[in-house]
C-alpha positions, 0 to 999 in steps of 0.5 A: 474492547469491541473496537480492539477486537474489530481492529485485530479481526480486520488486520488478520483478515487483510493478512490472510487475504494478502497471503492468499493472493500472493500464493495464487499469483507469486509475481503480484508482490514484485509488481506491487513493489515496482508500482509503489516505487513508481508512485513515490517518485511521481508523488515526490515530483508532484509535491515539488511542483506544488511547492514551487507553485506556492513557494 
């Protein structure tokens, strides 16, 4: 039961911190979306290169 309470508290704290940062800096969410798309593309490319090495 303590673990569940801790996890709920951590999730709520992270949500409140994220909401606070977004309220102070509105463009952060757009940057995060852009950067995550870039990271996914780079990750896919890296996985393809690793696969070709071992395949």
